N, C-alpha and C positions, 0 to 999 in steps of 0.2 A: 554444597552439592554441585558437582560439575554437570553441565548440560550440553547437549550436542552443539548448540550455537552460542555458547558463552563467549563473550568478547566480540561478537559480530554486531555491528550497528546497522539498523535498517531505517531508511528514511521513507516514510509512507505518505506519498502525495495522492494516493488513490481515493476514490469515493464510492459509495454504495457497496454492493456485495462482493464481487470477485476479488478486488484488491484487499478489502477488509478481511475476507476469509484467509487469503494468502498471508497477510501480515500477522494475523492472529496465530495462525499455525506456527510461523516463524518465532513469534514471541513465546508461544508455549513451549518451543524447543530451546528457549533461553536467550534468543536475540534481544537486544535493546532496541525496541521499536519506538521511533519518534514520529507521531502522527501529526501532519500539518493540516490545520483546519482553517476555514475562512472566517474572518471576523463577523460577528453578529449571527452566524448561522451554524458554523461547525460543519461536520460531515452530513451529507443528505441522509445517511442512515439513521442519524439521531431523530429524524422526523417521521420514520416509518413506525407506525403504532399498531399493536394488536390490542384491541379493547382498551385503548387509552394508555397503554404501557409501551415504553421504548424497548421492547424485547430484542429487536435486531441489534440495536447499539449495545445493549448490556451483554449480549453474547459475543459480538464481533469487535467490540471496543476494548475488551479486557487485555491486561498485561501490556498496555501501551502508555507511553507518555504523550500527551497532546500539547502543542503549542499553536498559537494563532498567528498566522502570517498572511498579509494581503499581498498576493503575488503580483498585483498591478501597481504596488508601491515600490519605488526603486530601492529604498532603504531595507525593506523587508525582503526584496529579491536578493539583495546582497547578503542578508543573514542566511537565506536559503542556500546560496552558493557556498557560504562558509560551512554550513552543515553538510553539504555534499562532500566537501573535502575531508570531513571527519567521518564519513559513512562508508560502509562496505557494499551495501545494497540499496538501490533506489527503486521503489515501486510506484508506478504512475499509470493513469489511464485517461490521459488527456487526448483530444482529437489529435491526429497526426499533424505535426509541424508546430504544436504549441510549445514544446520544450525548446525547440530551436529558437522560437520567438523570444523566449525568456533567456536566451544565451546559454542554455543547457542541452546543446545538441550532443549527439553521440560522440563526436570528437572531443568535447570537453569532459563528458562523463567517463569515457574510457581511461582518461588520465587520472581519475580520482577513485573510481569504484572497483570493487571486486566483481560485482555482478549488477546488471540493471535488468529489471523485469518490466516489460510493458504489458499491462493487463488490458486486453482490448475487447473482453467479452462482457462489457457492461451494457445492458439494455434495460429500458424501463417500459413496462407494459401497463395499460390501464387496469385499474382494480377490477373492473367488470369481466376481464378475461383471466379469471383466477387460475384456471387449469393450465393455460399456456404459460402464465407467469410462473407457476410452480415448476413446470418443465424447464423453463429458462433458468430459474434459480438452481435447479439440480445440475444443469450444465455449467453454470457459473462456479458452483461449489466444486464440482468434480474437476474442472479445468484449474482451479486455484490449488486444489490438493495436489494435482499432478505437478503444477509449477512449483509448489513447495518442495516436493521430492527432488525435482531437477535442481533447484537452487541448493538444497542440502548436499546433493552429490557433487555439484560444481564447487561449493565451498570446501567440502572435504578433500576433494582432488587438489585444490590449491594449497591446502595445509600440508598434504603429503609432498607436493612438489617443492615447498618452501624449505 
């Protein structure tokens, strides 16, 4: 079955909600999503539990392939750079300047990627402020869905131009 994003590879360096919602949507549309996770811990979303169950990860980790890379290790960083050169889209939500520190600034990425999405709407609120947390989650999910739409349009436009 042909899917809208068949043949598109997405490299997912995000963590928590916004990036995972975005990349799950891209995976649902057929993109090959490779999730980069930290050694020994994985994505922080794996540790968010509702009544002892990893509900968040089960929902937003679907349809992705996960690999473990320690981005502080030079060998693993080289593996990441090799994956970047084989990908069309990169999604990350590091603090500003972190990608440049790793040698993956905009000038490097633009030579390799079709699209790059920096998901900057990741906030963590204390559990006791549940209503605010829910409102922020809705904003993060909505912004991720909007970004999914924009990425799909951009990728489609590039296909038409090619």
